[in-house]
C-alpha positions as CSV (number, residue, x, y, z in Angstrom):
1,M,119.6,76.0,97.0
2,P,122.4,78.6,96.6
3,K,125.8,77.3,97.6
4,T,127.7,80.5,98.2
5,E,127.0,83.7,100.1
6,E,126.8,85.7,96.8
7,Q,124.3,83.4,95.4
8,C,122.2,83.6,98.5
9,L,122.3,87.4,98.4
10,A,121.4,87.4,94.7
11,A,118.5,85.0,95.4
12,I,117.2,87.2,98.2
13,E,117.4,90.3,96.1
14,R,115.5,88.6,93.2
15,E,112.7,87.5,95.7
16,Q,112.5,91.0,97.2
17,K,112.0,92.4,93.7
18,R,109.4,89.8,92.9
19,V,107.5,90.6,96.1
20,A,107.7,94.3,95.4
21,A,106.3,93.8,91.9
22,D,103.5,91.6,93.2
23,E,102.6,94.2,95.9
24,F,102.5,96.9,93.2
25,K,100.2,94.7,91.0
26,L,97.9,94.1,94.0
27,E,97.7,97.8,94.9
28,E,96.9,98.7,91.2
29,K,94.2,96.0,91.2
30,R,92.7,97.5,94.4
31,E,92.7,101.0,93.1
32,G,91.2,100.0,89.8
33,K,88.4,98.0,91.4
34,N,86.1,101.0,91.7
35,L,86.7,102.2,88.1
36,S,84.6,100.9,85.3
37,L,85.5,102.4,81.9
38,G,82.8,100.5,80.2
39,T,80.1,102.0,82.3
40,S,81.2,105.5,81.7
41,K,81.4,104.9,78.0
42,I,77.9,103.6,78.0
43,N,76.2,105.9,80.5
44,Y,78.0,109.2,80.6
45,M,79.6,109.8,77.2
46,D,77.6,110.9,74.2
47,P,78.2,108.2,71.6
48,R,78.0,110.9,68.8
49,I,81.3,112.3,70.1
50,T,83.0,109.0,70.2
51,I,81.7,108.0,66.8
52,S,82.6,111.3,65.2
53,W,86.1,111.0,66.7
54,C,86.5,107.5,65.3
55,K,85.4,108.6,61.8
56,N,87.6,111.7,61.9
57,N,90.7,109.8,63.0
58,E,89.9,106.6,60.9
59,V,89.7,104.4,63.9
60,P,87.3,101.4,63.5
61,I,84.3,101.9,65.7
62,E,84.4,98.2,66.6
63,K,87.6,98.9,68.6
64,L,85.6,101.0,71.1
65,F,82.0,99.6,70.9
66,T,80.9,96.0,71.1
67,K,78.2,94.7,68.6
68,P,75.4,95.1,71.2
69,L,76.5,98.7,71.9
70,M,76.7,99.5,68.2
71,G,73.1,98.2,68.0
72,K,72.1,100.3,71.0
73,F,73.7,103.4,69.5
74,A,72.5,102.8,65.9
75,W,70.9,106.3,66.0
76,A,74.4,107.8,66.4
77,M,76.2,105.7,63.8
78,D,75.3,107.9,60.8
79,N,76.8,110.9,62.5
80,D,79.0,113.2,60.5
81,P,82.7,113.0,61.2
82,S,82.9,116.8,61.7
83,W,80.0,116.8,64.2
84,R,80.7,119.0,67.2
85,F,79.1,118.8,70.6
């Protein structure tokens, strides 16, 4: 327990900052609940675009697609890096 008034005020300020940070995290979690990046990557984006971008920018495809997705999109894996949609 704080012994002086200054220590009490400092402790209160620390706790208020912690509560504000926790409230921010909770709000971010609520807002992000309806957003699924994996679903859009699978259902809405043409994998040839993503794969061409990876090849063109020398990004490992494994960073964006899991092994099962790479198997699902095997038809797009031999895509040319300069391919345009």
